[in-house]
Structures are given as structure tokens and as C-alpha cells.
TORMIBA-21220 format. One record per atom (N, C-alpha, C): chain; x, y negated, z; residue in one letter. Coordinates in Angstrom, 2 decimals, decimal comma, always signed. Each point is the difference from the previous one (the first is absolute). Layout:
residues N
> chaine	xx	yy	zz	residu
> A	X	Y	Z	A
...
end
This chain:
residues 81
> chaine	xx	yy	zz	residu
> A	+86,32	+58,84	-13,46	M
> A	+0,21	-0,74	+1,28	M
> A	-1,42	-1,20	-0,02	M
> A	-0,52	-0,16	+0,92	E
> A	-1,13	-1,30	-0,34	E
> A	-0,02	-0,53	-0,13	E
> A	-0,28	-0,84	-0,57	K
> A	+0,50	-1,60	-0,65	K
> A	-0,64	-0,81	+1,64	K
> A	+1,26	-1,14	+0,28	I
> A	-0,26	-0,72	+0,87	I
> A	-1,28	-1,07	+0,17	I
> A	-0,15	-0,01	-1,40	S
> A	-1,76	-0,62	+0,71	S
> A	-0,79	+0,80	+0,54	S
> A	+0,05	+0,95	-0,47	N
> A	-1,35	+1,11	+0,56	N
> A	+0,12	+0,08	+0,96	N
> A	+1,32	+0,44	+0,72	I
> A	+0,04	+0,06	+1,60	I
> A	-0,17	-1,27	+0,68	I
> A	+0,50	-1,38	-0,17	V
> A	-0,22	-1,16	+0,66	V
> A	-1,24	-0,02	-0,55	V
> A	-1,39	+0,33	-1,02	N
> A	-1,24	-0,65	+0,16	N
> A	-1,15	+0,93	+0,46	N
> A	+0,84	+1,27	+0,26	G
> A	-0,90	+0,62	+0,84	G
> A	+0,47	+0,23	+1,39	G
> A	+0,55	-0,83	+0,56	N
> A	+0,67	+0,04	+1,20	N
> A	-0,25	-1,81	+0,47	N
> A	-1,11	-0,33	-0,57	K
> A	+0,35	-1,95	+1,00	K
> A	+0,43	-0,07	+1,18	K
> A	-0,08	+0,47	+1,13	N
> A	-0,33	-0,18	+1,02	N
> A	+2,07	+0,57	+0,66	N
> A	+0,64	+0,21	-0,92	K
> A	+0,76	+0,44	+0,88	K
> A	+1,22	-0,98	-0,57	K
> A	+1,77	+0,49	+0,63	I
> A	+0,41	-1,01	-0,20	I
> A	+1,34	+0,69	-0,90	I
> A	+0,34	-0,10	-1,01	F
> A	+1,31	+0,50	-0,54	F
> A	+1,38	-0,65	+0,05	F
> A	+0,68	+0,81	-0,42	K
> A	+1,31	-0,09	+0,18	K
> A	+0,93	+0,46	-1,54	K
> A	+0,60	-0,70	-1,20	L
> A	+0,31	+0,37	-0,62	L
> A	+1,16	+0,00	+0,10	L
> A	+0,70	+0,49	-0,42	F
> A	+2,79	-0,06	+0,09	F
> A	-0,34	+0,42	-1,29	F
> A	+0,36	-0,96	-0,73	I
> A	+1,33	-0,06	-0,82	I
> A	+1,08	-0,54	-0,11	I
> A	+1,04	+1,59	-0,76	L
> A	+1,59	-0,59	+0,38	L
> A	-0,34	+1,03	-0,65	L
> A	+1,85	-0,89	-0,22	G
> A	+0,66	+0,13	-1,52	G
> A	+1,72	-0,88	+0,82	G
> A	+0,67	+0,29	-1,92	P
> A	+1,40	-1,02	+0,74	P
> A	+0,17	-1,38	-0,46	P
> A	+0,30	-0,72	+0,49	T
> A	-0,11	-1,34	-0,90	T
> A	-0,99	+0,25	-1,20	T
> A	-0,22	-1,39	-0,51	A
> A	+0,08	-0,42	-1,58	A
> A	-0,78	+1,73	-0,09	A
> A	-1,07	+0,46	+0,42	S
> A	-0,88	+0,68	-0,56	S
> A	-1,25	+0,00	-0,25	S
> A	-0,42	-1,47	+0,29	S
> A	-1,29	-0,47	-0,84	S
> A	-1,51	+0,30	+1,29	S
> A	+0,65	+0,09	+1,55	K
> A	-0,40	+0,22	+0,74	K
> A	-1,21	-1,37	+0,41	K
> A	+0,95	-1,04	-0,24	T
> A	-0,73	-1,42	+0,39	T
> A	-1,22	-0,34	-0,84	T
> A	-0,11	+0,79	-1,36	K
> A	-0,65	-0,92	-1,01	K
> A	-1,32	+1,43	+0,22	K
> A	+0,54	+1,36	+0,29	T
> A	-0,63	+0,52	+0,15	T
> A	-1,03	-0,51	+1,10	T
> A	+0,33	+0,05	+1,80	S
> A	-0,67	-0,21	+0,46	S
> A	-1,17	-1,62	-0,09	S
> A	+0,60	-0,76	-0,59	I
> A	-0,96	-1,34	-0,42	I
> A	-0,74	+0,75	-0,98	I
> A	-0,12	+0,81	-1,16	N
> A	-0,91	+0,57	-0,50	N
> A	-0,96	+0,75	+0,42	N
> A	+0,83	+0,97	+0,97	L
> A	-1,58	+0,31	+0,80	L
> A	-1,31	-0,79	+0,42	L
> A	+1,21	-1,22	+0,84	S
> A	-0,71	-1,10	+1,02	S
> A	-1,31	-0,65	-0,65	S
> A	+0,22	-0,28	-1,54	M
> A	-1,14	-0,54	-0,85	M
> A	-1,57	+1,17	+0,22	M
> A	+0,67	+1,30	+0,18	K
> A	-1,52	+0,59	-0,15	K
> A	-0,17	+0,54	+1,86	K
> A	+1,13	+0,13	+0,45	F
> A	-0,31	+0,38	+1,21	F
> A	+0,71	-1,06	+1,22	F
> A	-1,08	-0,47	+0,56	P
> A	+0,13	-1,03	+1,56	P
> A	+1,57	+0,79	+0,82	P
> A	+1,00	-0,60	-0,28	F
> A	+1,05	+0,19	+1,08	F
> A	+1,50	-1,14	-0,13	F
> A	+0,02	+0,01	+0,97	E
> A	+1,62	-0,32	+0,39	E
> A	+1,46	+0,72	+0,10	E
> A	+0,73	-0,63	-0,67	I
> A	+1,23	+0,47	+0,05	I
> A	+1,18	+0,10	+0,91	I
> A	+0,58	+0,98	+0,59	I
> A	+0,79	-0,36	+1,21	I
> A	+1,30	+0,14	-0,46	I
> A	+0,87	-0,21	-0,26	N
> A	+1,84	-0,33	-0,24	N
> A	+0,19	+0,94	+1,31	N
> A	+1,01	+0,87	-0,83	T
> A	+0,68	+0,99	+0,88	T
> A	+1,60	-0,44	-0,48	T
> A	+0,35	-0,03	-0,72	D
> A	+1,03	-0,83	-0,41	D
> A	+1,19	-0,94	+0,79	D
> A	+0,94	+0,67	+0,39	V
> A	+0,98	-1,05	+0,97	V
> A	-0,07	-1,27	-0,07	V
> A	+0,90	+0,00	-1,58	F
> A	+0,50	-0,63	-0,43	F
> A	-1,20	-1,27	-0,78	F
> A	-1,37	+0,71	+0,14	S
> A	-0,90	-1,56	-0,19	S
> A	-0,28	-0,37	+0,78	S
> A	-0,18	+0,49	+1,14	M
> A	-0,16	-0,94	+1,33	M
> A	+0,98	-1,13	+0,50	M
> A	+0,71	-0,29	-0,48	Y
> A	+0,98	-1,42	-0,37	Y
> A	-0,10	-0,96	-0,92	Y
> A	-0,62	-1,23	+0,64	K
> A	-0,41	-1,12	-1,18	K
> A	+0,84	-0,22	-1,10	K
> A	-0,36	-0,34	-0,97	G
> A	+1,11	-0,66	-1,35	G
> A	-0,49	+0,52	-0,90	G
> A	+1,40	+0,49	-0,48	K
> A	-0,43	+0,62	-1,20	K
> A	+0,94	+1,86	-0,13	K
> A	-0,70	+0,58	+0,36	G
> A	+0,11	+1,75	+0,18	G
> A	+1,68	+0,30	-0,60	G
> A	+0,81	+0,66	+0,49	I
> A	+0,94	+0,63	-0,47	I
> A	-0,35	+1,39	+0,30	I
> A	+0,47	+0,86	-1,25	M
> A	+0,63	+1,17	+0,09	M
> A	-1,69	+0,33	-0,34	M
> A	-0,91	-0,34	-0,17	T
> A	-1,85	+0,11	+0,33	T
> A	-0,44	-0,71	-1,34	T
> A	-1,47	+0,38	-0,08	A
> A	-0,89	-0,72	-1,17	A
> A	-1,27	+0,19	+0,33	A
> A	+0,54	-1,47	+1,38	K
> A	-0,97	-0,58	+1,04	K
> A	-1,19	-0,24	-1,03	K
> A	-1,38	-0,01	+0,23	S
> A	-1,31	-0,86	-0,79	S
> A	+0,21	-1,29	+0,45	S
> A	-0,06	-0,54	-1,32	T
> A	-0,23	-1,58	+0,09	T
> A	-1,29	-1,10	+0,38	T
> A	+0,38	-1,16	+0,44	E
> A	-0,73	-0,58	+0,39	E
> A	-1,63	+0,07	-0,33	E
> A	-0,18	-0,08	-1,88	E
> A	-1,12	+0,36	-0,04	E
> A	-0,79	+1,25	-0,21	E
> A	+0,60	+0,94	+0,09	E
> A	+0,07	+1,62	+0,62	E
> A	-0,39	-0,25	+1,37	E
> A	+0,21	-0,49	+1,36	Q
> A	+0,19	+0,09	+1,46	Q
> A	-1,57	-1,16	-0,17	Q
> A	-0,72	-0,77	-1,31	K
> A	-0,94	-0,55	+0,00	K
> A	-1,07	+0,36	-0,44	K
> A	+0,24	+1,52	-0,24	M
> A	-0,95	+0,62	-1,01	M
> A	-0,63	+0,76	+0,98	M
> A	+0,61	+0,22	+0,95	V
> A	-0,24	+1,58	+1,07	V
> A	+0,71	-0,31	+1,23	V
> A	-1,03	+0,35	+1,26	K
> A	+1,04	-0,66	+0,96	K
> A	+1,04	+0,96	+0,01	K
> A	+1,35	-0,33	+0,60	H
> A	+0,88	+0,69	+0,28	H
> A	+0,85	-0,37	+1,72	H
> A	+0,08	+1,13	+0,85	H
> A	+0,66	-0,01	+1,51	H
> A	+1,56	+0,58	-0,50	H
> A	+0,67	-0,72	+0,69	L
> A	+1,19	+0,09	+0,62	L
> A	+1,00	-0,06	-1,22	L
> A	-0,15	-1,24	-0,69	I
> A	+0,80	-0,41	-0,64	I
> A	+0,22	-1,82	+0,20	I
> A	+1,34	-0,52	-0,30	N
> A	+0,54	-0,87	-0,15	N
> A	-0,02	-0,23	+1,91	N
> A	+0,62	+0,58	+0,98	L
> A	-0,19	+0,02	+1,26	L
> A	+0,73	-0,47	+0,70	L
> A	+1,36	+0,30	-0,20	L
> A	+1,37	+0,06	+0,86	L
> A	+0,86	-1,22	-0,79	L
> A	+0,70	-0,73	+1,22	D
> A	+0,81	-1,04	-1,45	D
> A	+1,34	+0,64	+0,31	D
> A	+0,60	+0,33	-1,38	Y
> A	+2,26	+0,20	+0,56	Y
> A	+0,76	-0,70	+0,77	Y
> A	+0,35	+0,95	-0,02	D
> A	+0,96	-1,29	+1,71	D
> A	+1,22	+0,76	-0,65	D
end
């Protein structure tokens, strides 16, 4: 399998989408933040529980510090009703 850096560096005019999938607390956030240090991208959250404001319940929501390191989307949007 080709390295991500070879694919990205050889196709600078293309937009890439990388999906990191796995169960809760399996280091998806850490992996994506580490990758963002080398490649410019933003994180799009797809965990429904992380979309709610406040402390995550049944989720490993990224911390405020992690969210400052790389732009996150679809996180802390909804109020609990």
C-alpha cells in the first residue's frame, strides 16, 4: 500500500477525504490530530453524542485543547433538551 504522503504530495491539486473509523476510545482523534500536523485538513465529527454541547456522555469527545489544534466541524452544536 502506498504511503499517504506519496499520494498527497503527488496530487497537490486534488482534494482528499480520509475516513478514520473505529469504536469509541480507539485513538481516532489522536490519529487524526497527528496526521493533521503533517497534512492540512479539518476534522468532521460524525459521532451523534459529540454533537451535543457539554461533557460527552458515552463518547470520547475531543478536548477543547485538541479542538484548538485542528479545526473540528459538527461538534458541540446542539443543546440538551
